[in-house]
C-alpha positions in Angstrom: 48.7 -52.0 -83.3 45.3 -53.7 -83.9 46.5 -57.1 -82.7 47.7 -55.7 -79.4 44.3 -54.1 -78.7 42.5 -57.3 -79.7 44.7 -59.3 -77.3 44.4 -57.0 -74.3 41.1 -55.2 -74.4 38.3 -57.2 -72.8 34.7 -56.2 -72.2 33.4 -57.5 -68.9 30.0 -59.2 -68.9 29.8 -59.6 -72.7 30.1 -62.6 -75.0 32.4 -62.1 -78.0 30.9 -64.2 -80.8 32.4 -62.8 -84.1 35.6 -61.4 -85.4 37.1 -58.6 -83.4 38.6 -55.4 -84.8 39.9 -52.3 -83.1 39.3 -49.0 -84.8 41.7 -46.2 -83.7 40.8 -42.5 -84.0 42.6 -39.3 -83.2 40.8 -37.1 -80.6 41.0 -33.3 -80.2 39.8 -32.4 -76.7 39.6 -28.8 -75.5 41.3 -27.4 -72.5 38.6 -28.6 -70.0 38.4 -32.0 -71.5 42.2 -32.4 -71.4 42.0 -31.7 -67.7 39.4 -34.4 -67.3 41.5 -36.8 -69.4 44.4 -36.2 -67.0 42.2 -36.8 -64.1 41.2 -40.2 -65.5 44.5 -41.7 -66.6 47.0 -39.4 -65.1 45.6 -39.5 -61.6 42.6 -41.6 -60.8 43.2 -44.8 -62.8 46.9 -44.9 -61.9 46.0 -44.2 -58.3 43.4 -47.0 -58.1 45.8 -49.4 -59.9 48.5 -48.7 -57.3 46.0 -48.9 -54.5 44.7 -52.3 -55.7 48.3 -53.6 -56.1 49.2 -52.6 -52.6 46.1 -54.3 -51.2 46.8 -57.4 -53.1 50.4 -57.6 -51.7 49.3 -56.9 -48.2 46.5 -59.5 -48.4 49.0 -62.1 -49.6 51.6 -61.2 -46.9 49.0 -61.4 -44.1 46.6 -64.2 -45.2 48.6 -66.0 -47.9 45.7 -65.3 -50.3 45.3 -62.7 -53.0 42.3 -60.5 -52.9 40.1 -60.7 -56.1 39.2 -57.7 -58.2 35.5 -58.1 -57.3 36.4 -57.5 -53.6 38.5 -54.6 -54.6 35.6 -53.1 -56.6 33.4 -53.4 -53.5 36.0 -51.3 -51.6 35.9 -48.5 -54.2 33.0 -46.6 -52.7 34.8 -46.2 -49.4 37.9 -45.1 -51.3 35.8 -42.4 -53.1 34.6 -41.2 -49.7 38.2 -40.9 -48.5 39.3 -39.3 -51.8 36.5 -37.1 -53.0 38.2 -36.2 -56.3 37.7 -39.8 -57.5 34.0 -39.0 -57.9 34.8 -36.8 -60.9 36.0 -39.9 -62.8 33.8 -42.5 -64.5 33.3 -45.4 -62.1 33.7 -48.1 -64.7 37.0 -46.7 -65.7 38.2 -47.1 -62.1 37.0 -50.7 -62.2 38.9 -51.1 -65.5 42.1 -50.3 -63.5 41.5 -53.3 -61.2 40.7 -55.5 -64.3 44.1 -54.4 -65.8 45.8 -55.4 -62.6 44.1 -58.8 -62.7 45.2 -59.3 -66.3 48.8 -58.4 -65.3 48.8 -61.1 -62.6 47.3 -63.6 -65.1 50.1 -62.8 -67.6 52.7 -63.2 -64.8 51.5 -66.6 -63.7 50.5 -68.1 -67.0 52.9 -66.5 -69.5 55.8 -65.8 -67.1 55.7 -62.1 -67.8 57.2 -59.5 -65.4 55.6 -59.2 -62.0 53.2 -56.2 -61.9 54.8 -53.0 -60.8 53.5 -49.7 -59.4 52.7 -47.2 -62.1 54.6 -43.9 -62.2 53.1 -40.6 -63.0 56.1 -40.1 -65.4 55.0 -42.9 -67.6 54.7 -41.4 -71.1 52.0 -43.7 -72.3 48.8 -43.4 -70.3 45.3 -44.8 -70.9 41.9 -45.6 -69.3 39.1 -47.8 -70.5 35.4 -47.0 -71.1 33.5 -50.3 -71.2 30.2 -48.9 -72.2 27.8 -45.8 -72.3 29.9 -44.0 -74.9 28.5 -42.7 -78.2 30.1 -42.4 -81.6 28.5 -39.9 -84.0 30.0 -40.2 -87.5 27.8 -37.3 -88.8 29.2 -34.7 -86.4 32.6 -36.3 -86.0 32.4 -36.4 -82.3 32.5 -39.0 -79.5 30.7 -38.7 -76.2 32.4 -40.1 -73.1 30.8 -40.4 -69.7 31.8 -37.6 -67.3 33.6 -35.8 -70.2 31.1 -35.0 -72.9 31.3 -34.7 -76.7 34.8 -34.6 -78.0 35.9 -33.7 -81.5 37.3 -36.8 -83.1 38.7 -37.6 -86.6 36.3 -40.4 -87.5 38.0 -41.2 -90.8 36.6 -44.7 -91.2 33.2 -46.2 -90.4 32.7 -49.7 -88.9 29.9 -52.2 -88.7 29.2 -54.4 -85.7 28.5 -54.2 -82.0 30.6 -51.8 -80.0 32.5 -53.3 -77.1 34.9 -51.5 -74.8 36.8 -48.4 -75.8 40.2 -47.3 -74.6 41.4 -43.7 -74.5 45.2 -43.2 -74.6 47.8 -40.5 -74.7 51.0 -40.8 -76.6 54.4 -39.4 -75.4 54.0 -36.6 -77.9 50.8 -35.5 -76.3 48.3 -36.8 -78.8 45.0 -38.4 -77.7 43.5 -41.5 -79.3 40.4 -43.6 -78.8 40.5 -47.3 -79.8 37.0 -48.9 -80.1 36.7 -52.7 -80.1 34.1 -53.9 -82.6 32.5 -57.3 -82.9 31.2 -57.7 -86.4 29.2 -60.9 -85.6 30.9 -62.9 -88.4 32.6 -66.1 -87.7 36.3 -66.6 -88.6 36.6 -68.1 -92.1 37.6 -71.8 -92.5 41.2 -72.4 -93.2 41.8 -72.6 -97.0 43.6 -75.7 -98.3 47.3 -75.3 -99.2 50.1 -77.3 -100.8 53.7 -76.9 -101.7 53.0 -74.4 -104.5 50.8 -72.1 -102.4 53.1 -72.1 -99.4 56.0 -69.7 -98.9 58.8 -69.9 -96.4 60.1 -66.7 -94.8 63.5 -66.2 -93.2 63.7 -62.9 -91.3 67.1 -61.2 -91.0 69.0 -57.9 -90.5 70.7 -57.4 -93.9 67.4 -58.2 -95.6 64.2 -57.8 -93.7 62.7 -61.0 -95.1 63.9 -63.6 -97.6 61.3 -65.8 -99.3 61.7 -69.4 -100.4 60.9 -68.2 -103.9 64.2 -66.3 -103.9 62.8 -62.9 -103.5 64.4 -60.6 -100.9 62.6 -57.7 -99.1 65.1 -54.9 -98.2 65.4 -53.8 -94.6 64.5 -50.1 -94.5 66.4 -49.6 -91.2 64.2 -46.8 -90.0 66.0 -46.3 -86.8 69.5 -46.3 -88.4 68.4 -43.7 -90.9 67.3 -41.3 -88.1 70.0 -42.2 -85.7 72.2 -39.2 -86.3 69.3 -36.8 -85.7 68.3 -38.8 -82.6 71.8 -38.4 -81.1 71.7 -34.7 -81.7 68.3 -34.3 -80.0 69.3 -36.5 -77.1 72.5 -34.6 -76.6 70.5 -31.3 -76.5 68.1 -32.9 -74.0 70.9 -34.0 -71.7 72.2 -30.4 -71.5 68.9 -28.8 -70.5 68.2 -28.0 -66.8 65.9 -30.4 -65.1 62.4 -29.0 -64.5 62.8 -26.2 -67.1 60.4 -25.5 -70.0 63.3 -26.0 -72.5 63.9 -29.5 -71.2 60.2 -30.3 -71.7 60.4 -29.0 -75.3 63.5 -31.1 -75.9 61.8 -34.2 -74.5 58.9 -33.5 -76.9 61.3 -33.3 -79.9 62.8 -36.7 -79.0 59.4 -38.3 -78.5 58.2 -37.0 -81.9 61.2 -38.6 -83.6 60.6 -41.9 -81.8 57.0 -41.8 -82.9 57.9 -41.1 -86.5 60.2 -44.1 -86.5 57.5 -46.3 -85.0 54.9 -45.1 -87.5 57.3 -45.8 -90.4 58.1 -49.3 -89.1 54.4 -50.1 -88.6 53.4 -48.8 -92.0 56.1 -50.9 -93.7 55.2 -54.1 -91.8 51.5 -53.7 -92.4 52.0 -53.4 -96.2 54.5 -56.3 -96.4 52.3 -58.6 -94.2 49.1 -57.8 -96.1 50.8 -58.5 -99.4 52.3 -61.9 -98.2 48.9 -63.0 -96.8 47.1 -62.1 -100.0 49.6 -63.9 -102.3 49.9 -67.2 -100.4 47.6 -69.7 -98.7 50.1 -70.7 -96.1 53.3 -69.1 -94.6 56.1 -71.0 -92.9 58.0 -69.2 -90.2 60.8 -70.1 -87.8 60.3 -69.6 -84.1 63.0 -67.2 -82.9 64.3 -66.5 -79.4 64.2 -62.8 -79.9 64.8 -62.0 -76.1 67.9 -64.2 -76.2 69.2 -62.6 -79.4 68.8 -59.1 -77.9 71.5 -60.0 -75.4 74.0 -59.8 -78.2 75.0 -56.1 -77.8 76.5 -55.9 -81.3 73.2 -56.8 -83.0 70.6 -55.8 -80.4 69.9 -52.4 -81.9 69.5 -53.8 -85.4 67.3 -56.6 -84.2 65.1 -54.2 -82.2 64.8 -52.0 -85.3 63.7 -54.9 -87.4 61.0 -55.7 -84.8 60.4 -59.3 -86.0 57.9 -60.1 -83.2 55.7 -57.3 -84.3 55.8 -58.5 -87.9 54.9 -62.1 -87.0 52.0 -60.8 -84.9 50.6 -58.9 -87.9 51.0 -61.9 -90.1 49.1 -64.1 -87.6 46.0 -62.0 -87.1 45.8 -61.1 -90.8 46.0 -64.8 -91.6 43.3 -65.6 -89.1 40.9 -63.0 -90.6 41.4 -64.3 -94.2 41.4 -68.0 -93.5 45.1 -68.5 -94.3 47.5 -70.7 -92.3 50.7 -69.9 -90.4 53.1 -72.8 -90.0 55.8 -72.7 -87.4 59.0 -74.7 -87.0 61.1 -75.1 -83.8 63.8 -72.6 -83.0 66.5 -75.4 -82.9 65.8 -76.7 -86.5 69.1 -76.3 -88.5 67.5 -74.5 -91.4 70.6 -72.5 -92.3 73.2 -75.3 -92.1 71.3 -78.0 -94.2 71.6 -78.1 -97.9 68.2 -77.7 -99.4 69.1 -79.9 -102.3 70.7 -83.0 -100.8 70.3 -82.6 -97.1 74.0 -82.4 -96.2 74.6 -80.8 -92.8 77.3 -78.1 -92.9 78.4 -77.8 -89.2 81.2 -75.4 -89.9 79.0 -72.6 -91.2 79.5 -69.2 -89.4 77.5 -66.0 -89.4 80.0 -64.4 -91.7 79.4 -67.0 -94.4 76.7 -65.5 -96.7 77.3 -67.9 -99.5 78.5 -71.5 -99.4 78.9 -74.5 -101.6 77.6 -77.9 -100.6 80.6 -80.4 -100.4 78.3 -83.3 -101.4 76.2 -82.1 -104.3 78.2 -79.0 -105.2 75.1 -76.7 -105.0 75.9 -73.0 -104.5 73.7 -71.6 -101.8 72.7 -68.1 -100.7 72.6 -68.5 -96.9 69.2 -66.8 -96.4 67.4 -68.2 -99.5 68.6 -71.7 -98.5 67.2 -71.1 -94.9 63.8 -70.0 -96.3 63.6 -73.1 -98.5 64.4 -75.3 -95.6 61.9 -73.6 -93.3 59.2 -74.3 -95.9 60.3 -77.9 -96.3 60.4 -78.5 -92.5 56.9 -77.0 -92.1 55.3 -79.0 -94.9 57.1 -82.2 -93.8 55.2 -81.9 -90.5 52.0 -81.5 -92.5 52.8 -84.5 -94.7 52.5 -82.3 -97.8 56.0 -82.7 -99.3 55.8 -83.6 -102.9 52.0 -83.1 -103.4 
């Protein structure tokens, strides 16, 4: 996902002045290059990350202070003398591991994310960063990485702008990708004016993926549910394979491929819907949802995870920023579902099973989700003092 790379990739020592875009390409390394890849993210970067985390914990326990990543980077030459095989890995990629650890602690303290944990070699998703000194050749369809050389890459789309850091990753299915962060040097466009007619309210759900205040409903494709039977068959086969056997590895690969297919289907659907909504409207009103809390409902958790509302909202936000559109948010405790969008009557007895209801005051017949989308739009515009313009 482009938004995830833009959020997490950082190029040390550079000033980001324009709009950022991450371009992701499939790589096809040969056997020797694969071994070097595994040395980078499968061994060295993971090893340095765990080593740095251990030093941070020991420093805090002994001195009550956390050692900085700059001090850790000064200790890397001694670590290389102790472990000679680290010299086969690009030095700045090793420094990128300490930077990732620093970012993990920042997320923990500022955003209350999980405390950084030691990385396991069994982690299916592995990556390493290349801050600079890489070369992209669109004529020969190859990318040159330090310590690795020229690698065949499917450079299917050109980009314009200054190249920042690159990240090489491996998926659970064994595919290799490189994501290049590009600064195009252009400023973000100014926010375009909007009013009641050019604003749409969106109520996300399970039965319908999204319901618009205009009355239009976007069906939920339920990608996971459509592949659930095949998933159960593959997981049952995997559970019967002997641990450590080649057949078990083949079964794991089959399960990973199906998971990847579902993820690709979901991302493709959300990209198309978010792009269309951003192009058709000047502003989009959304409700802030406590997704983590909703996932604790075990009857709905699988359907909520399959819908992936957070990922959809993220796509809307960064697309809106690049096109000068506005995202309006209302609080999670706003009673958008229980209020009549016509007269404002509060229906406190409404339950989750009630998909349609009639307002006892004005007699209006409401579709639950459409009424909620209209109220989300009204609440958002009311805060902007734009109701009735």
